[in-house]
NUVEX-389815 format. One record per residue (C-alpha): residue number from 1; x, y, z. Coordinates in Angstrom, 1 decimal. Example, Ala and Ser with C-alpha at 12.3 -4.5 7.8 and 13.67 -1.06 7.14 Angstrom:
<pt><i>1</i><px>12.3</px><py>-4.5</py><pz>7.8</pz></pt>
<pt><i>2</i><px>13.7</px><py>-1.1</py><pz>7.1</pz></pt>
//
This chain:
<pt><i>1</i><px>54.1</px><py>55.6</py><pz>65.8</pz></pt>
<pt><i>2</i><px>57.5</px><py>54.2</py><pz>65.2</pz></pt>
<pt><i>3</i><px>57.4</px><py>50.3</py><pz>65.6</pz></pt>
<pt><i>4</i><px>60.7</px><py>49.0</py><pz>66.9</pz></pt>
<pt><i>5</i><px>61.9</px><py>45.8</py><pz>65.3</pz></pt>
<pt><i>6</i><px>65.3</px><py>45.7</py><pz>66.7</pz></pt>
<pt><i>7</i><px>67.1</px><py>47.2</py><pz>69.7</pz></pt>
<pt><i>8</i><px>70.6</px><py>47.5</py><pz>71.0</pz></pt>
<pt><i>9</i><px>71.1</px><py>48.9</py><pz>74.5</pz></pt>
<pt><i>10</i><px>74.2</px><py>50.4</py><pz>75.6</pz></pt>
<pt><i>11</i><px>75.5</px><py>52.7</py><pz>78.5</pz></pt>
<pt><i>12</i><px>76.9</px><py>56.1</py><pz>77.6</pz></pt>
<pt><i>13</i><px>79.4</px><py>57.3</py><pz>80.2</pz></pt>
<pt><i>14</i><px>79.3</px><py>61.0</py><pz>78.8</pz></pt>
<pt><i>15</i><px>75.5</px><py>61.3</py><pz>79.1</pz></pt>
<pt><i>16</i><px>75.3</px><py>58.9</py><pz>82.1</pz></pt>
<pt><i>17</i><px>72.2</px><py>57.3</py><pz>80.6</pz></pt>
<pt><i>18</i><px>71.2</px><py>54.1</py><pz>78.8</pz></pt>
<pt><i>19</i><px>71.1</px><py>54.6</py><pz>75.0</pz></pt>
<pt><i>20</i><px>68.6</px><py>52.4</py><pz>73.1</pz></pt>
<pt><i>21</i><px>69.7</px><py>52.3</py><pz>69.4</pz></pt>
<pt><i>22</i><px>66.5</px><py>51.0</py><pz>67.6</pz></pt>
<pt><i>23</i><px>65.3</px><py>50.4</py><pz>64.2</pz></pt>
<pt><i>24</i><px>62.1</px><py>49.4</py><pz>62.5</pz></pt>
<pt><i>25</i><px>61.5</px><py>46.8</py><pz>59.8</pz></pt>
<pt><i>26</i><px>62.8</px><py>49.1</py><pz>57.2</pz></pt>
<pt><i>27</i><px>66.0</px><py>49.5</py><pz>59.2</pz></pt>
<pt><i>28</i><px>65.3</px><py>53.2</py><pz>59.8</pz></pt>
<pt><i>29</i><px>67.3</px><py>54.0</py><pz>63.1</pz></pt>
<pt><i>30</i><px>66.2</px><py>56.1</py><pz>66.0</pz></pt>
<pt><i>31</i><px>68.0</px><py>56.7</py><pz>69.2</pz></pt>
<pt><i>32</i><px>66.2</px><py>56.7</py><pz>72.7</pz></pt>
<pt><i>33</i><px>67.9</px><py>58.1</py><pz>75.8</pz></pt>
<pt><i>34</i><px>66.7</px><py>56.5</py><pz>79.0</pz></pt>
<pt><i>35</i><px>67.6</px><py>58.2</py><pz>82.3</pz></pt>
<pt><i>36</i><px>68.4</px><py>56.2</py><pz>85.3</pz></pt>
<pt><i>37</i><px>65.3</px><py>57.3</py><pz>87.2</pz></pt>
<pt><i>38</i><px>63.1</px><py>56.4</py><pz>84.5</pz></pt>
<pt><i>39</i><px>65.0</px><py>53.0</py><pz>83.8</pz></pt>
<pt><i>40</i><px>64.7</px><py>52.2</py><pz>87.6</pz></pt>
<pt><i>41</i><px>60.7</px><py>52.8</py><pz>87.4</pz></pt>
<pt><i>42</i><px>60.5</px><py>50.8</py><pz>84.2</pz></pt>
<pt><i>43</i><px>62.6</px><py>48.0</py><pz>85.6</pz></pt>
<pt><i>44</i><px>60.4</px><py>47.7</py><pz>88.7</pz></pt>
<pt><i>45</i><px>57.2</px><py>47.5</py><pz>86.6</pz></pt>
<pt><i>46</i><px>58.8</px><py>44.8</py><pz>84.2</pz></pt>
<pt><i>47</i><px>60.2</px><py>42.8</py><pz>87.0</pz></pt>
<pt><i>48</i><px>56.7</px><py>42.9</py><pz>88.7</pz></pt>
<pt><i>49</i><px>55.3</px><py>41.7</py><pz>85.5</pz></pt>
<pt><i>50</i><px>57.4</px><py>38.6</py><pz>85.6</pz></pt>
<pt><i>51</i><px>56.8</px><py>38.0</py><pz>89.2</pz></pt>
<pt><i>52</i><px>53.1</px><py>38.0</py><pz>88.5</pz></pt>
<pt><i>53</i><px>53.6</px><py>35.0</py><pz>86.0</pz></pt>
<pt><i>54</i><px>54.7</px><py>32.9</py><pz>89.1</pz></pt>
<pt><i>55</i><px>52.2</px><py>34.4</py><pz>91.5</pz></pt>
<pt><i>56</i><px>50.4</px><py>30.9</py><pz>91.6</pz></pt>
<pt><i>57</i><px>53.3</px><py>29.3</py><pz>93.7</pz></pt>
<pt><i>58</i><px>52.8</px><py>29.7</py><pz>97.3</pz></pt>
<pt><i>59</i><px>56.4</px><py>28.9</py><pz>98.4</pz></pt>
<pt><i>60</i><px>58.8</px><py>31.8</py><pz>98.0</pz></pt>
<pt><i>61</i><px>61.7</px><py>29.4</py><pz>97.4</pz></pt>
<pt><i>62</i><px>59.9</px><py>27.7</py><pz>94.7</pz></pt>
<pt><i>63</i><px>59.0</px><py>30.9</py><pz>93.1</pz></pt>
<pt><i>64</i><px>62.6</px><py>32.1</py><pz>93.4</pz></pt>
<pt><i>65</i><px>63.8</px><py>28.9</py><pz>91.8</pz></pt>
<pt><i>66</i><px>61.5</px><py>29.0</py><pz>89.0</pz></pt>
<pt><i>67</i><px>62.3</px><py>32.7</py><pz>88.2</pz></pt>
<pt><i>68</i><px>66.0</px><py>31.8</py><pz>88.3</pz></pt>
<pt><i>69</i><px>65.4</px><py>28.9</py><pz>86.0</pz></pt>
<pt><i>70</i><px>63.3</px><py>30.9</py><pz>83.7</pz></pt>
<pt><i>71</i><px>66.0</px><py>33.6</py><pz>83.5</pz></pt>
<pt><i>72</i><px>68.7</px><py>31.1</py><pz>83.0</pz></pt>
<pt><i>73</i><px>66.9</px><py>29.5</py><pz>80.1</pz></pt>
<pt><i>74</i><px>66.2</px><py>33.1</py><pz>78.6</pz></pt>
<pt><i>75</i><px>69.9</px><py>33.9</py><pz>78.9</pz></pt>
<pt><i>76</i><px>70.8</px><py>30.6</py><pz>77.3</pz></pt>
<pt><i>77</i><px>68.7</px><py>31.2</py><pz>74.3</pz></pt>
<pt><i>78</i><px>70.1</px><py>34.7</py><pz>73.7</pz></pt>
<pt><i>79</i><px>72.0</px><py>34.6</py><pz>70.4</pz></pt>
<pt><i>80</i><px>74.5</px><py>37.3</py><pz>69.3</pz></pt>
<pt><i>81</i><px>72.9</px><py>39.5</py><pz>66.5</pz></pt>
<pt><i>82</i><px>74.1</px><py>42.3</py><pz>64.5</pz></pt>
<pt><i>83</i><px>73.6</px><py>45.4</py><pz>66.6</pz></pt>
<pt><i>84</i><px>71.8</px><py>48.5</py><pz>65.5</pz></pt>
<pt><i>85</i><px>74.8</px><py>50.9</py><pz>64.9</pz></pt>
<pt><i>86</i><px>74.7</px><py>53.9</py><pz>67.1</pz></pt>
<pt><i>87</i><px>76.7</px><py>55.8</py><pz>64.6</pz></pt>
<pt><i>88</i><px>73.8</px><py>55.3</py><pz>62.1</pz></pt>
<pt><i>89</i><px>71.2</px><py>57.0</py><pz>64.5</pz></pt>
<pt><i>90</i><px>70.6</px><py>60.6</py><pz>63.2</pz></pt>
<pt><i>91</i><px>68.1</px><py>61.5</py><pz>65.9</pz></pt>
<pt><i>92</i><px>68.3</px><py>60.9</py><pz>69.4</pz></pt>
<pt><i>93</i><px>65.4</px><py>61.5</py><pz>71.7</pz></pt>
<pt><i>94</i><px>64.8</px><py>61.8</py><pz>75.3</pz></pt>
<pt><i>95</i><px>62.3</px><py>59.2</py><pz>76.8</pz></pt>
<pt><i>96</i><px>59.9</px><py>61.1</py><pz>79.0</pz></pt>
<pt><i>97</i><px>57.7</px><py>58.2</py><pz>80.0</pz></pt>
<pt><i>98</i><px>57.0</px><py>54.5</py><pz>79.0</pz></pt>
<pt><i>99</i><px>53.5</px><py>53.0</py><pz>78.9</pz></pt>
<pt><i>100</i><px>53.5</px><py>49.3</py><pz>79.6</pz></pt>
<pt><i>101</i><px>50.8</px><py>47.0</py><pz>78.4</pz></pt>
<pt><i>102</i><px>50.3</px><py>43.2</py><pz>79.0</pz></pt>
<pt><i>103</i><px>48.6</px><py>40.8</py><pz>76.5</pz></pt>
<pt><i>104</i><px>49.0</px><py>37.1</py><pz>75.6</pz></pt>
<pt><i>105</i><px>52.4</px><py>36.4</py><pz>77.1</pz></pt>
<pt><i>106</i><px>53.8</px><py>39.6</py><pz>75.7</pz></pt>
<pt><i>107</i><px>54.7</px><py>42.9</py><pz>77.1</pz></pt>
<pt><i>108</i><px>54.3</px><py>46.1</py><pz>75.1</pz></pt>
<pt><i>109</i><px>56.4</px><py>49.2</py><pz>75.8</pz></pt>
<pt><i>110</i><px>55.5</px><py>52.5</py><pz>74.3</pz></pt>
<pt><i>111</i><px>58.3</px><py>54.9</py><pz>74.6</pz></pt>
<pt><i>112</i><px>56.8</px><py>58.5</py><pz>74.9</pz></pt>
<pt><i>113</i><px>59.5</px><py>60.9</py><pz>73.4</pz></pt>
<pt><i>114</i><px>60.0</px><py>64.7</py><pz>73.8</pz></pt>
<pt><i>115</i><px>61.2</px><py>65.3</py><pz>70.3</pz></pt>
<pt><i>116</i><px>59.4</px><py>62.7</py><pz>68.2</pz></pt>
<pt><i>117</i><px>56.3</px><py>60.4</py><pz>67.8</pz></pt>
<pt><i>118</i><px>56.2</px><py>57.5</py><pz>70.2</pz></pt>
<pt><i>119</i><px>58.2</px><py>54.4</py><pz>69.6</pz></pt>
<pt><i>120</i><px>56.5</px><py>51.0</py><pz>70.4</pz></pt>
<pt><i>121</i><px>58.3</px><py>47.6</py><pz>71.3</pz></pt>
<pt><i>122</i><px>56.7</px><py>44.4</py><pz>71.8</pz></pt>
<pt><i>123</i><px>58.5</px><py>41.7</py><pz>73.8</pz></pt>
<pt><i>124</i><px>57.7</px><py>38.1</py><pz>74.6</pz></pt>
<pt><i>125</i><px>58.4</px><py>37.0</py><pz>78.1</pz></pt>
<pt><i>126</i><px>61.6</px><py>35.4</py><pz>77.0</pz></pt>
<pt><i>127</i><px>62.8</px><py>38.4</py><pz>75.0</pz></pt>
<pt><i>128</i><px>61.8</px><py>40.6</py><pz>78.0</pz></pt>
<pt><i>129</i><px>63.9</px><py>38.5</py><pz>80.4</pz></pt>
<pt><i>130</i><px>66.9</px><py>38.7</py><pz>77.9</pz></pt>
<pt><i>131</i><px>66.4</px><py>42.5</py><pz>77.7</pz></pt>
<pt><i>132</i><px>66.4</px><py>42.9</py><pz>81.5</pz></pt>
<pt><i>133</i><px>69.5</px><py>40.6</py><pz>81.7</pz></pt>
<pt><i>134</i><px>71.4</px><py>43.0</py><pz>79.3</pz></pt>
<pt><i>135</i><px>70.1</px><py>46.0</py><pz>81.2</pz></pt>
<pt><i>136</i><px>71.3</px><py>44.4</py><pz>84.6</pz></pt>
<pt><i>137</i><px>74.7</px><py>44.1</py><pz>83.2</pz></pt>
<pt><i>138</i><px>74.8</px><py>47.7</py><pz>81.9</pz></pt>
<pt><i>139</i><px>73.8</px><py>48.8</py><pz>85.5</pz></pt>
<pt><i>140</i><px>77.0</px><py>47.2</py><pz>86.8</pz></pt>
<pt><i>141</i><px>79.1</px><py>48.8</py><pz>84.0</pz></pt>
<pt><i>142</i><px>77.6</px><py>52.1</py><pz>84.8</pz></pt>
<pt><i>143</i><px>78.2</px><py>51.6</py><pz>88.6</pz></pt>
<pt><i>144</i><px>74.5</px><py>52.6</py><pz>89.2</pz></pt>
<pt><i>145</i><px>73.3</px><py>51.9</py><pz>92.7</pz></pt>
<pt><i>146</i><px>70.8</px><py>49.0</py><pz>92.6</pz></pt>
<pt><i>147</i><px>69.6</px><py>49.0</py><pz>96.3</pz></pt>
<pt><i>148</i><px>66.6</px><py>46.4</py><pz>96.1</pz></pt>
<pt><i>149</i><px>66.1</px><py>47.0</py><pz>92.4</pz></pt>
<pt><i>150</i><px>67.2</px><py>43.7</py><pz>91.1</pz></pt>
<pt><i>151</i><px>65.8</px><py>40.4</py><pz>92.6</pz></pt>
<pt><i>152</i><px>68.3</px><py>37.6</py><pz>93.6</pz></pt>
<pt><i>153</i><px>67.1</px><py>35.4</py><pz>90.8</pz></pt>
<pt><i>154</i><px>68.2</px><py>38.2</py><pz>88.4</pz></pt>
<pt><i>155</i><px>71.7</px><py>38.9</py><pz>90.0</pz></pt>
<pt><i>156</i><px>72.7</px><py>35.1</py><pz>90.4</pz></pt>
<pt><i>157</i><px>72.6</px><py>35.5</py><pz>94.3</pz></pt>
<pt><i>158</i><px>69.8</px><py>33.2</py><pz>94.9</pz></pt>
<pt><i>159</i><px>70.6</px><py>29.7</py><pz>96.2</pz></pt>
<pt><i>160</i><px>69.0</px><py>28.1</py><pz>93.1</pz></pt>
<pt><i>161</i><px>69.4</px><py>24.5</py><pz>92.5</pz></pt>
<pt><i>162</i><px>67.3</px><py>22.6</py><pz>89.9</pz></pt>
<pt><i>163</i><px>66.2</px><py>20.1</py><pz>92.6</pz></pt>
<pt><i>164</i><px>64.4</px><py>22.9</py><pz>94.5</pz></pt>
<pt><i>165</i><px>61.7</px><py>22.9</py><pz>91.8</pz></pt>
<pt><i>166</i><px>61.3</px><py>19.1</py><pz>91.9</pz></pt>
<pt><i>167</i><px>61.3</px><py>19.3</py><pz>95.8</pz></pt>
<pt><i>168</i><px>58.4</px><py>21.7</py><pz>95.7</pz></pt>
<pt><i>169</i><px>56.4</px><py>19.7</py><pz>92.9</pz></pt>
<pt><i>170</i><px>53.8</px><py>17.0</py><pz>93.6</pz></pt>
<pt><i>171</i><px>52.5</px><py>14.7</py><pz>91.1</pz></pt>
//
């Protein structure tokens, strides 16, 4: 199995797909093509994973506020890094499915590939939020329809104010 150490996601207008330029710890590059259909399914599952982390909150406004807060915190922690160079990728493989596993505050993604052995990526919840934020921006760049795919706390359309959390908290 190819263990992903670093990933750079971009939108390819010619292919109309997301391209994941990935590398392992030895900086061996690999390209993964992710179709919109599969990306939509994966995003739904991953957003569901994040929603489950706040399932204990009974008030929907508090849940939304907490999610918006967590997303903003993850985005603030995102630091620019040297990307995996797409031109260094010698092999591009179509992702046919993605297995999602959950363990100890991490999400494991195993990309099943048509032309190669599977590729595995492990993300903390913070890294998952950062990755989803990047993918959300790429959806806008691609002008892909997002009907109900992205929650308000991800799109910035929630009426989140920090005091909303405090108002719902009892000590």
